[in-house]
C-alpha positions as CSV (number, residue, x, y, z in Angstrom):
1,M,2.9,-14.5,6.5
2,I,1.4,-11.2,5.3
3,K,-2.4,-11.1,5.1
4,V,-4.2,-8.7,2.8
5,G,-7.7,-7.3,2.8
6,I,-9.2,-5.9,-0.4
7,I,-11.8,-3.2,-0.3
8,G,-13.6,-3.3,-3.6
9,V,-13.3,-6.8,-5.3
10,G,-14.3,-5.6,-8.8
11,T,-12.3,-6.1,-12.0
12,V,-9.0,-4.9,-10.5
13,G,-9.6,-6.4,-7.0
14,T,-10.3,-9.8,-8.5
15,S,-7.1,-9.6,-10.6
16,V,-5.1,-8.7,-7.5
17,A,-6.4,-11.8,-5.7
18,Q,-5.8,-14.0,-8.7
19,I,-2.2,-12.8,-9.2
20,L,-1.4,-13.3,-5.5
21,R,-2.9,-16.9,-5.8
22,D,-1.5,-17.8,-9.3
23,N,2.0,-16.3,-8.9
24,A,2.4,-17.2,-5.2
25,D,5.7,-18.9,-5.7
26,V,7.5,-16.1,-7.5
27,I,5.8,-13.5,-5.2
28,S,6.9,-15.3,-2.1
29,A,10.5,-15.5,-3.4
30,R,10.6,-11.8,-4.2
31,A,8.9,-10.7,-1.0
32,G,10.7,-13.0,1.3
33,V,7.4,-14.0,2.9
34,D,4.1,-15.6,1.9
35,I,1.3,-13.2,1.0
36,V,-2.3,-14.2,1.0
37,V,-5.7,-12.5,0.7
38,K,-7.7,-13.1,3.8
39,S,-10.9,-11.3,2.9
40,G,-12.5,-8.8,0.6
41,V,-15.3,-6.2,0.7
42,V,-18.0,-6.2,-2.0
43,K,-21.3,-4.5,-2.5
44,N,-23.1,-7.6,-3.7
45,I,-22.3,-10.5,-1.4
46,N,-24.2,-13.0,-3.5
47,K,-22.3,-12.4,-6.8
48,S,-19.9,-15.2,-7.7
49,R,-16.3,-14.1,-8.3
50,G,-14.5,-17.4,-8.5
51,L,-12.2,-16.6,-5.6
52,D,-11.5,-18.7,-2.5
53,I,-11.5,-15.8,-0.1
54,K,-14.0,-14.6,2.6
55,L,-16.3,-11.9,1.3
56,T,-18.2,-9.4,3.3
57,D,-20.2,-6.2,2.7
58,N,-19.0,-4.6,5.9
59,V,-15.7,-2.6,5.5
60,D,-15.1,-2.8,9.3
61,D,-14.6,-6.5,9.0
62,I,-11.3,-5.7,7.4
63,L,-10.4,-2.4,9.1
64,N,-10.8,-4.0,12.6
65,D,-9.3,-7.3,11.8
66,D,-6.0,-7.5,13.7
67,E,-4.7,-10.3,11.4
68,I,-4.8,-8.1,8.3
69,D,-1.5,-6.3,7.7
70,I,-2.2,-4.5,4.4
71,V,-5.5,-2.9,3.2
72,V,-5.9,-2.6,-0.6
73,E,-8.4,0.2,-1.4
74,L,-10.0,-0.3,-4.8
75,M,-13.5,1.1,-4.2
76,G,-13.0,4.4,-6.0
77,G,-14.6,7.7,-5.1
78,V,-13.2,10.4,-2.9
79,E,-14.7,11.2,0.5
80,E,-15.9,7.8,1.5
81,A,-12.6,6.3,0.4
82,F,-10.7,9.0,2.3
83,E,-12.5,8.1,5.6
84,I,-11.8,4.4,5.1
85,V,-8.2,4.9,4.3
86,K,-7.7,7.2,7.2
87,K,-9.2,4.6,9.6
88,A,-7.0,1.9,8.1
89,L,-3.9,4.0,8.7
90,K,-4.9,5.0,12.2
91,N,-5.4,1.3,12.9
92,G,-1.8,0.8,12.0
93,K,-2.4,-1.0,8.7
94,A,-0.4,-0.4,5.6
95,V,-2.4,0.8,2.6
96,V,-2.1,0.3,-1.2
97,T,-4.5,2.2,-3.4
98,A,-5.2,2.7,-7.1
99,N,-7.6,5.6,-6.4
100,K,-6.4,8.6,-8.4
101,A,-9.3,10.8,-7.4
102,L,-8.7,10.2,-3.7
103,L,-5.1,11.3,-4.2
104,A,-5.9,14.3,-6.4
105,Y,-7.8,15.8,-3.4
106,H,-6.2,14.3,-0.3
107,R,-2.6,13.2,-1.0
108,Y,-1.0,15.7,1.4
109,E,-3.4,14.9,4.2
110,L,-2.8,11.2,3.8
111,Q,1.0,11.6,3.8
112,E,0.6,13.5,7.1
113,I,-1.6,10.7,8.6
114,A,0.5,7.9,7.3
115,Q,3.9,9.0,8.7
116,D,6.0,5.8,9.0
117,I,3.1,3.5,8.0
118,A,3.5,2.2,4.4
119,F,1.3,3.9,1.9
120,E,1.7,3.0,-1.8
121,Y,-0.2,4.1,-4.9
122,E,1.7,3.0,-8.1
123,A,-1.5,1.9,-9.8
124,S,-3.1,5.3,-9.5
125,V,-1.3,6.7,-12.5
126,A,-0.9,4.9,-15.8
127,G,-1.9,1.4,-14.7
128,G,1.0,-1.0,-15.1
129,I,3.6,1.6,-15.9
130,P,5.9,2.2,-12.9
131,I,6.0,5.9,-13.2
132,I,5.5,6.7,-9.5
133,N,8.7,4.7,-8.6
134,A,10.5,6.2,-11.5
135,L,9.8,9.8,-10.4
136,R,10.1,9.1,-6.6
137,D,13.2,6.9,-6.7
138,G,14.8,6.4,-10.1
139,L,15.0,10.1,-10.9
140,S,15.4,11.4,-7.4
141,A,18.8,13.0,-8.2
142,N,17.2,15.3,-10.7
143,H,15.4,18.6,-10.8
144,I,12.4,17.7,-13.0
145,E,12.1,20.1,-15.8
146,S,8.9,18.8,-17.4
147,I,6.4,16.0,-17.6
148,R,4.2,15.3,-20.6
149,G,1.9,12.3,-20.5
150,I,-0.7,10.4,-22.5
151,M,-2.5,9.1,-19.4
152,N,-6.0,8.2,-20.6
153,G,-6.4,5.3,-22.9
154,T,-10.0,6.1,-24.0
155,S,-9.0,9.5,-25.4
156,N,-5.9,8.2,-27.0
157,Y,-7.8,5.4,-28.7
158,M,-10.4,7.8,-30.1
159,L,-7.8,10.3,-31.4
160,T,-5.8,7.4,-33.0
161,E,-9.0,6.2,-34.8
162,M,-9.7,9.8,-36.0
163,I,-6.2,10.3,-37.3
164,Q,-5.4,6.9,-38.7
165,N,-8.8,5.7,-39.9
166,G,-10.6,9.0,-40.6
167,M,-13.3,8.4,-38.0
168,S,-15.5,11.3,-36.8
169,Y,-15.4,12.1,-33.1
170,T,-18.9,10.5,-32.7
171,N,-18.0,7.3,-34.4
172,A,-14.7,7.0,-32.5
173,L,-16.5,7.4,-29.2
174,K,-19.1,4.8,-30.3
175,S,-16.3,2.4,-31.2
176,A,-14.6,3.0,-27.8
177,Q,-17.8,2.2,-26.0
178,E,-18.5,-0.9,-28.0
179,L,-15.0,-2.2,-27.2
180,G,-15.4,-1.4,-23.5
181,Y,-12.8,1.4,-23.5
182,A,-15.3,4.1,-22.7
183,E,-18.2,4.3,-20.3
184,A,-21.8,5.1,-21.2
185,D,-21.0,8.6,-19.8
186,P,-17.5,9.2,-21.1
187,T,-17.1,12.8,-19.7
188,F,-14.5,11.8,-17.1
189,D,-12.2,10.5,-19.8
190,V,-12.8,12.7,-22.8
191,G,-13.2,15.8,-20.7
192,G,-9.6,15.5,-19.4
193,Y,-10.5,15.0,-15.7
194,D,-9.0,11.5,-15.4
195,A,-5.7,12.7,-16.8
196,A,-5.8,15.8,-14.6
197,H,-6.1,13.7,-11.4
198,K,-3.0,11.7,-12.5
199,L,-1.1,14.8,-13.5
200,L,-1.6,16.3,-10.0
201,I,-0.2,13.2,-8.4
202,L,2.9,13.3,-10.6
203,A,3.4,17.1,-10.0
204,S,3.3,16.6,-6.3
205,I,6.2,14.1,-6.5
206,A,8.1,16.2,-9.0
207,Y,7.6,19.7,-7.5
208,G,5.8,19.5,-4.2
209,I,2.9,21.5,-5.7
210,D,-0.3,21.1,-3.7
211,A,-3.0,21.9,-6.2
212,K,-6.5,20.5,-6.7
213,P,-8.3,19.8,-10.0
214,E,-10.2,23.1,-9.7
215,D,-6.9,25.0,-9.7
216,I,-5.6,24.0,-13.1
217,L,-6.5,24.2,-16.7
218,I,-8.5,21.1,-17.8
219,E,-9.9,20.7,-21.3
220,G,-10.9,17.6,-23.2
221,I,-11.1,16.4,-26.8
222,E,-14.8,16.9,-27.4
223,N,-14.3,19.7,-30.0
224,V,-11.6,17.9,-32.1
225,S,-13.0,17.5,-35.7
226,K,-11.8,16.0,-39.0
227,D,-10.8,19.5,-40.1
228,D,-8.4,19.7,-37.2
229,V,-7.0,16.2,-37.9
230,E,-6.4,17.2,-41.6
231,F,-4.6,20.3,-40.6
232,A,-2.4,18.4,-38.1
233,N,-1.5,15.8,-40.7
234,E,-0.7,18.4,-43.3
235,F,1.7,20.2,-41.0
236,G,3.3,17.1,-39.4
237,Y,1.4,17.0,-36.1
238,A,-0.3,14.3,-34.1
239,I,-3.2,15.2,-31.8
240,K,-3.0,13.8,-28.2
241,L,-4.7,14.6,-25.0
242,L,-1.7,15.5,-22.9
243,G,-1.2,16.2,-19.2
244,I,1.7,18.7,-19.0
245,A,3.7,19.9,-16.0
246,K,6.5,22.3,-16.7
247,K,8.8,24.4,-14.5
248,D,9.5,27.9,-15.5
249,A,11.8,29.8,-13.0
250,N,9.8,29.7,-9.8
251,M,6.5,28.8,-11.4
252,V,5.0,25.4,-12.4
253,E,2.5,25.0,-15.2
254,L,-0.1,22.3,-14.8
255,R,-2.5,21.7,-17.7
256,V,-4.5,19.0,-19.5
257,H,-5.8,19.6,-23.0
258,A,-5.8,18.3,-26.5
259,S,-2.4,19.1,-28.0
260,M,-0.8,19.2,-31.5
261,I,2.7,17.6,-31.2
262,S,5.3,17.0,-33.8
263,K,5.1,13.4,-35.2
264,D,8.8,13.2,-34.9
265,E,8.6,13.1,-31.1
266,M,8.5,9.6,-29.4
267,I,5.4,10.4,-27.4
268,A,3.5,11.3,-30.6
269,K,3.9,7.6,-31.7
270,I,2.0,6.2,-28.7
271,D,-1.3,5.1,-30.2
272,G,-4.5,3.1,-29.3
273,V,-5.3,2.6,-25.7
274,M,-1.6,2.7,-24.6
275,N,-0.2,5.3,-22.2
276,G,3.1,7.0,-22.4
277,I,4.8,9.6,-20.1
278,S,7.9,11.7,-21.0
279,V,9.9,13.0,-18.1
280,V,12.8,15.4,-18.5
281,G,15.4,15.7,-15.7
282,D,18.1,18.3,-15.6
283,K,20.8,15.6,-15.4
284,V,19.3,12.5,-17.1
285,G,17.6,14.3,-20.0
286,E,14.4,12.8,-21.4
287,T,13.2,9.4,-20.3
288,L,10.0,7.8,-21.7
289,Y,7.7,5.3,-20.0
290,Y,5.3,3.3,-22.1
291,G,2.8,0.6,-21.5
292,S,-0.8,-0.4,-20.7
293,G,-2.5,2.3,-18.6
294,A,-5.7,0.4,-17.7
295,G,-7.3,-3.0,-17.4
296,G,-7.6,-5.4,-14.6
297,D,-4.3,-7.3,-14.9
298,A,-2.1,-4.3,-15.7
299,T,-3.4,-2.2,-12.8
300,A,-3.4,-5.2,-10.5
301,S,0.2,-5.9,-11.4
302,A,1.2,-2.5,-10.0
303,V,-0.9,-3.1,-6.9
304,V,0.8,-6.4,-6.2
305,A,4.2,-4.8,-6.8
306,N,3.4,-2.3,-4.0
307,I,2.3,-5.1,-1.7
308,I,5.6,-6.9,-2.3
309,D,7.5,-3.6,-1.6
310,I,5.7,-3.3,1.7
311,A,6.4,-6.9,2.6
312,R,10.1,-6.4,1.9
313,S,10.6,-3.1,3.8
314,G,7.9,-3.1,6.5
315,K,7.7,0.6,6.7
316,S,7.1,3.5,4.3
317,K,9.4,5.8,2.5
318,P,8.0,9.3,2.3
319,M,4.8,8.8,0.5
320,L,5.4,11.7,-2.0
321,G,9.2,11.2,-1.9
322,F,10.1,14.1,0.4
323,D,9.9,15.1,4.0
324,K,10.6,18.8,3.5
325,P,10.0,21.2,0.6
326,M,12.1,20.2,-2.3
327,E,12.4,23.6,-4.1
328,R,11.4,26.6,-2.0
329,G,9.3,29.2,-3.6
330,L,7.6,27.2,-6.4
331,V,4.1,28.4,-7.1
332,L,1.4,27.4,-9.5
333,K,1.5,29.5,-12.7
334,P,-1.9,31.1,-13.5
335,A,-3.5,29.6,-16.6
336,R,-3.7,33.0,-18.2
337,D,0.1,33.4,-18.1
338,I,0.8,30.1,-20.0
339,E,2.7,30.7,-23.3
340,S,2.3,28.4,-26.3
341,K,1.7,28.2,-30.0
342,Y,-1.9,27.8,-30.9
343,Y,-4.1,26.4,-33.7
344,L,-7.6,27.9,-34.3
345,R,-10.5,26.7,-36.5
346,I,-12.8,29.6,-37.3
347,N,-16.0,28.9,-39.1
348,V,-17.0,32.0,-41.1
349,S,-19.5,33.1,-43.7
350,D,-17.8,32.9,-47.1
351,K,-17.9,36.4,-48.2
352,K,-15.7,39.3,-49.2
353,G,-13.7,41.1,-46.6
354,V,-13.9,38.4,-43.9
355,L,-10.3,37.2,-44.1
356,A,-9.0,40.8,-43.8
357,R,-11.1,41.5,-40.7
358,V,-10.0,38.2,-39.0
359,T,-6.3,39.0,-39.7
360,K,-6.8,42.4,-38.2
361,M,-8.2,41.0,-35.0
362,F,-5.1,38.8,-34.6
363,E,-2.9,41.9,-35.0
364,D,-5.1,43.9,-32.5
365,N,-4.5,41.1,-29.9
366,D,-0.7,41.1,-30.5
367,I,-0.8,37.5,-32.0
368,S,1.4,36.6,-34.9
369,V,0.0,34.2,-37.6
370,E,2.4,31.4,-38.7
371,T,0.2,29.5,-41.2
372,M,-3.3,29.9,-42.6
373,L,-5.5,27.6,-44.7
374,Q,-9.1,28.0,-45.9
375,R,-11.3,25.0,-46.4
376,P,-14.9,25.0,-47.6
377,S,-17.4,24.0,-44.9
378,S,-20.6,24.3,-46.8
379,K,-21.9,26.3,-49.8
380,E,-22.0,29.5,-47.7
381,S,-19.3,29.0,-45.1
382,A,-15.6,28.1,-44.8
383,N,-13.2,27.1,-42.1
384,L,-10.2,29.2,-41.5
385,L,-7.4,27.0,-40.1
386,I,-4.7,29.1,-38.5
387,S,-1.6,28.4,-36.4
388,T,0.2,31.1,-34.5
389,H,3.6,31.9,-33.2
390,C,4.0,31.8,-29.4
391,A,1.4,33.8,-27.6
392,F,0.0,34.2,-24.1
393,E,-3.1,32.2,-23.1
394,R,-4.9,35.4,-22.0
395,D,-4.4,37.0,-25.4
396,I,-5.7,33.9,-27.2
397,Q,-8.8,33.8,-25.0
398,N,-9.4,37.5,-25.6
399,L,-9.1,36.9,-29.3
400,I,-11.5,34.0,-29.3
401,D,-14.1,36.0,-27.2
402,S,-13.8,38.8,-29.7
403,L,-14.1,36.6,-32.8
404,E,-17.2,34.9,-31.4
405,K,-19.0,38.2,-31.3
406,L,-18.5,39.0,-35.0
407,E,-21.5,38.7,-37.2
408,F,-19.8,36.5,-39.8
409,V,-18.3,34.0,-37.3
410,N,-20.9,31.1,-37.1
411,F,-19.9,29.6,-33.8
412,R,-17.2,29.9,-31.1
413,P,-13.7,29.2,-32.6
414,V,-12.1,26.0,-31.7
415,M,-8.5,26.2,-30.3
416,I,-5.9,23.5,-29.8
417,R,-2.5,24.2,-28.3
418,I,0.7,23.3,-30.2
419,V,3.3,22.0,-27.8
């Protein structure tokens, strides 16, 4: 019998315990051994959770229990969780976690500590979608050329409502909060940080890149407006918050931002709170992974799958999928050197000569305009909606800084990358 201790018996932790109880017959058959939850750690010991397991508010009751074989860490956070997981590993206990923030900052340290002790983390990226195992095992024969992922259901729901139902950003956020998709403070989701943590985990498996959130380009969807949606629709684009990893020679791009993407691409058709990740391998070509990226049962399903894997094998495969550098010489590409097409919304005073001066500034920054539309904004102002041919990030940022200083530009131009 395998005994499990859960640290953090909240929504996901409760679902893990329920799945292990309700599906015990099929889980036992697939694992080859019975798996039971012995105890769980909670903050509020008096709150009823409808589970027939021992509850405690002292994490050491699990970490120091010799009968517990697997520790499931679902408490969230970074540094406290790191110390707890380290202690579990040093006590010889296998670990399963869904904690993307922990791994975004400490994945390489944890791999070094774990060594041959099983450490699994499928639920840390895209909930119930088995993308970790796909990258680490199913695509292990490939050089990974690129990853593009919709990895945050809150942002995807909001953008879907804005595109399909004409909602404003404010109303889309309100709807997401009312439905429980967004927190009262939604910054972590709409600001791109949640997706960035997940992207860093996938990039480590694909490329062996050891980067932290502070090292990469992270932007959210807060500035997307109805004008941007109308432009996207007119020119055949969907707008998605994408996490992008792409290899270019000996450099790897890592970035999270709102993106305009052709509606013909499969990933552009992933709507609502669903997640989807496109992976391109040099031998297999493009593969697409789609499913529920959040929620108690979907995330718990991935956690339990990891528990079953550990019960079957007893020891760990390399946590990140490799014991030595996979591709020597790969380095993180500086954000300023990223090359892309761009869309800009420039709100200007509606007067003579403005368009000519704006066009001249594009020329001065060596940026070629592909399309341009003008839409009225008010009686005295207009929005210039412009898309470019490929340009460097540094040139676009210089252009935006220069445009912002012009007396007829009413506020800092909004930019969305076209990928």
